[in-house]
VOGU-3710 file (C-alpha; in Angstrom, 3 decimals, decimal comma):
1> mcsvitrmrp> 78,550/103,353/126,707  78,544/101,142/123,647  81,084/98,412/123,061  82,892/97,753/119,814  82,511/94,031/120,349  78,856/93,391/121,037  78,811/89,649/121,601  81,544/87,134/122,363  81,161/83,445/121,672  83,612/80,930/123,187
11> lhravalslr> 86,029/81,251/120,282  85,947/85,015/120,546  86,626/84,804/124,250  89,726/82,786/123,401  90,825/85,488/120,986  90,184/88,146/123,618  92,122/86,127/126,181  95,035/85,755/123,834  95,107/89,481/123,275  94,918/90,125/127,009
21> lganaesssy> 97,905/87,813/127,493  99,720/89,923/124,948  99,079/92,967/127,138  97,926/95,021/124,175  100,845/93,838/122,089  99,885/95,953/119,028  100,291/93,080/116,621  97,431/91,276/114,950  99,781/88,552/113,758  100,789/87,905/117,361
31> aatqsrrlsp> 97,147/87,827/118,400  96,215/85,473/115,589  99,036/83,110/116,541  97,925/83,114/120,156  94,283/82,596/119,210  95,163/79,567/117,106  97,221/78,181/119,970  94,312/78,581/122,384  91,711/77,330/119,901  93,381/74,582/117,820
41> gsgsgsvadv> 91,325/73,347/114,909  88,918/76,258/115,160  89,441/77,272/111,564  89,774/80,867/112,643  91,527/83,089/110,107  92,780/86,331/111,578  91,719/88,362/114,566  90,272/90,857/112,116  88,088/88,105/110,637  86,789/87,191/114,082
51> lrlnarfycs> 86,161/90,779/115,124  84,444/91,519/111,843  81,710/89,049/112,726  80,703/90,845/115,896  81,855/94,436/115,558  80,130/97,769/115,292  82,122/99,861/112,909  81,556/103,054/114,780  80,239/104,153/118,128  78,259/107,287/118,781
61> rtartegllf> 79,053/108,900/122,109  77,678/111,852/123,970  80,461/114,269/124,783  80,539/115,837/128,212  81,345/119,252/126,780  78,355/121,328/125,660  78,315/122,013/121,939  80,805/119,250/121,129  79,941/116,477/118,692  82,053/113,366/119,176
71> rqlfevesct> 82,252/110,096/117,278  84,542/107,149/117,970  85,165/104,935/114,941  86,899/101,559/114,616  89,040/99,942/111,911  89,076/96,169/112,316  92,335/95,087/110,673  94,687/97,180/112,801  92,194/97,652/115,668  92,622/101,399/115,314
81> ytylladtnt> 90,291/104,023/116,732  89,622/107,152/114,697  88,002/110,126/116,409  85,799/112,778/114,843  85,155/115,961/116,832  83,108/118,968/115,763  81,554/122,181/116,983  77,783/121,655/116,783  77,213/125,322/115,962  79,876/126,142/113,363
91> keaiiidpvl> 80,144/122,527/112,097  83,946/122,869/111,987  85,473/119,440/112,569  88,763/117,627/113,036  89,613/113,957/112,657  92,264/112,114/114,682  94,196/109,081/113,366  92,174/108,369/110,200  92,940/105,052/108,457  93,288/104,555/104,706
101> etidrdlnlv> 90,949/101,554/104,546  88,059/103,474/106,131  88,353/106,788/104,315  85,025/106,370/102,506  83,196/105,521/105,726  84,713/108,504/107,517  84,036/111,019/104,761  80,499/109,728/104,304  79,870/110,343/108,002  81,319/113,846/107,748
111> delglkltla> 78,987/114,507/104,818  75,939/113,005/106,535  76,483/115,157/109,617  76,971/118,281/107,523  80,430/118,972/108,910  83,287/121,054/107,524  86,443/119,013/108,074  89,365/121,394/108,558  92,163/119,217/109,950  93,315/115,598/109,847
121> vnthchadhi> 95,786/115,032/112,668  97,847/111,993/113,629  98,997/111,253/117,169  102,282/109,857/115,748  103,800/108,151/112,717  101,968/104,822/112,789  103,638/101,485/112,055  100,589/99,223/111,769  98,423/101,074/109,256  98,583/103,835/106,666
131> tssglmkkri> 96,972/107,146/107,482  94,314/108,512/105,151  95,142/112,141/105,922  96,995/112,727/102,637  94,269/111,178/100,504  91,632/113,101/102,478  93,407/116,319/101,507  93,021/115,383/97,860  89,269/114,884/98,337  88,432/117,835/100,615
141> aglksaiskf> 89,418/121,325/99,507  91,211/123,294/102,197  91,787/120,343/104,533  95,139/120,469/106,332  97,219/117,738/107,946  99,093/117,865/111,258  101,578/115,748/113,207  104,341/116,308/115,761  107,422/118,183/114,568  109,496/115,387/116,116
151> sgatadills> 107,820/112,653/114,040  110,026/113,140/111,012  106,885/113,186/108,866  105,671/115,851/106,473  102,434/117,720/107,178  100,948/121,167/106,750  101,176/121,827/110,486  103,991/120,535/112,696  102,834/120,438/116,294  104,727/121,311/119,478
161> egdripfgkh> 104,023/121,194/123,218  101,215/123,582/124,161  99,902/124,149/120,641  96,157/124,387/120,264  94,128/122,544/117,641  90,991/124,680/117,171  87,609/123,745/115,720  84,849/126,287/116,245  84,818/127,423/119,870  86,577/124,234/120,984
171> yltvretpgh> 90,211/123,198/120,926  92,587/120,427/121,907  95,930/121,131/123,537  99,030/119,248/122,426  101,063/117,404/125,047  104,247/115,769/123,830  104,375/112,179/125,104  107,403/110,508/123,471  108,514/106,978/124,270  106,609/104,768/121,857
181> tdgcttfvsa> 108,110/107,020/119,163  109,909/110,361/119,339  106,903/112,081/117,841  104,064/110,787/119,999  101,522/113,327/121,171  98,445/113,352/123,385  95,596/115,746/122,639  93,662/117,090/125,631  90,301/118,866/125,484  90,101/122,409/126,820
191> desmaftgds> 88,186/121,352/129,935  90,485/118,325/130,468  87,531/115,944/130,245  89,010/113,952/127,346  92,525/112,897/126,313  93,408/111,225/123,023  96,548/109,332/123,950  97,524/107,635/120,690  99,808/104,672/121,337  101,391/106,207/124,431
201> llirgcgrtd> 98,747/105,050/126,900  96,373/102,220/126,029  93,604/100,792/128,182  95,434/98,666/130,769  98,538/98,809/128,596  100,860/101,096/126,664  102,683/101,324/123,360  105,699/99,125/122,741  109,145/100,739/122,869  111,341/98,404/120,826
211> fqqgcakcly> 111,352/100,233/117,464  110,886/103,721/115,910  113,085/105,525/118,470  111,250/103,797/121,299  112,423/104,480/124,852  110,811/102,825/127,864  112,141/105,398/130,336  110,833/108,252/128,192  107,426/106,626/127,854  107,110/106,080/131,594
221> dsiqdkiftl> 107,975/109,721/132,278  105,637/110,954/129,536  102,654/109,075/130,935  103,364/109,957/134,537  104,078/113,641/133,855  101,765/114,491/130,965  98,783/112,127/131,256  98,531/110,980/134,865  98,608/114,627/135,970  95,192/115,126/134,363
231> pdhcliypah> 92,060/114,875/136,564  90,992/111,377/137,584  87,718/111,747/135,673  89,445/112,635/132,396  88,409/110,079/129,779  91,210/108,210/128,026  90,689/107,474/124,331  93,595/105,437/122,890  94,542/104,788/119,266  94,029/101,032/119,639
241> dyigqtvstv> 92,290/98,354/121,619  92,295/94,640/120,846  89,525/93,266/123,075  86,659/95,711/122,594  87,406/98,251/125,317  86,493/101,726/124,143  87,382/104,156/126,919  89,045/104,409/130,316  89,854/107,223/132,728  93,045/108,667/134,138
251> geerkfnprl> 92,032/107,467/137,589  91,431/103,918/136,383  94,721/103,672/134,528  96,689/105,157/137,399  95,173/102,532/139,698  94,822/99,450/137,504  97,231/99,634/134,564  99,494/96,612/135,162  102,533/98,315/133,663  102,132/101,874/134,913
261> tkskdefvei> 101,525/100,886/138,529  105,140/99,653/138,630  108,280/101,617/139,420  110,205/103,031/136,474  112,845/100,304/136,732  110,192/97,589/136,809  108,428/99,190/133,846  111,639/99,281/131,821  112,291/95,624/132,637  108,803/94,676/131,436
271> mnnlnlpkpd> 109,106/96,654/128,225  112,567/95,296/127,437  111,353/91,713/127,667  108,123/91,711/125,647  109,835/89,981/122,702  107,109/90,946/120,239  107,203/90,373/116,488  107,300/93,551/114,452  103,975/94,829/113,086  103,007/93,157/109,805
281> kidisvpanl> 102,774/96,417/107,858  105,681/98,356/109,366  107,794/98,288/106,197  104,879/99,700/104,212  103,191/101,925/106,778  106,136/103,924/108,101  107,457/105,099/104,687  103,915/105,984/103,640  103,106/107,818/106,867  106,292/109,858/106,643
291> vcglhgl> 104,727/111,484/103,571  101,183/111,864/104,916  100,139/108,406/103,734  100,734/109,121/100,055  103,803/106,952/99,408  103,058/104,801/96,392  99,518/106,180/95,993
//
């Protein structure tokens, strides 16, 4: 397995520690504040600046499923993972949670690999970055967009529980996992070897529940009922990670996630007392993502 962060100097360890203290707080401004507090006088700019020094911009992984091409890509400003999946025979491909700032990188990779991108799908209406799905549609003929019908966002395909997202002989199944937002979804591979959990379940963390129709009780139930019921070996691929972790498993998160190993009441108490600042780009990202990322473009 390759790591997004390949080397960590002392300063970078301080940044990573600050992010760990934030328990995957989903806010680069929060992380930057904490990193400055832990490393006074370091001259560090933002977390993105630090990560940019020692980051691979995409990881190539070998999928467990025969005939499945899989790429995990990383956007440094919002620490967002984008996932590209394709059928190696038909070359039909889908992309999950694409980011506006990395559209050229993503489409260049699609072109290099000779893929036919058919669908750009978002796990939810993001608050920390603008999706590139709308702009991708303008650049790729026939490309469609998809998002949960409960997201409030426009898209060509509005997804519901149990829907299948096909590409060649493969498909992902939609599981509704609200709590971070009303429209959060998790996409599970046909053989249940991979789950793309968006902001619902992070590695050793979870999405915040204090804005965008967030509900801690709903999130706890969603994870326990829709994600933790998958096989222990099922790989967890989240929408974000802030310290270079790239993948976990259902078994690991069920055993080690510091929030999800608590009772529901304890979980709700934790989530209600995070006291996080709102994401820097929320006032720009949410309106844009409600219209497939094309607001003001």
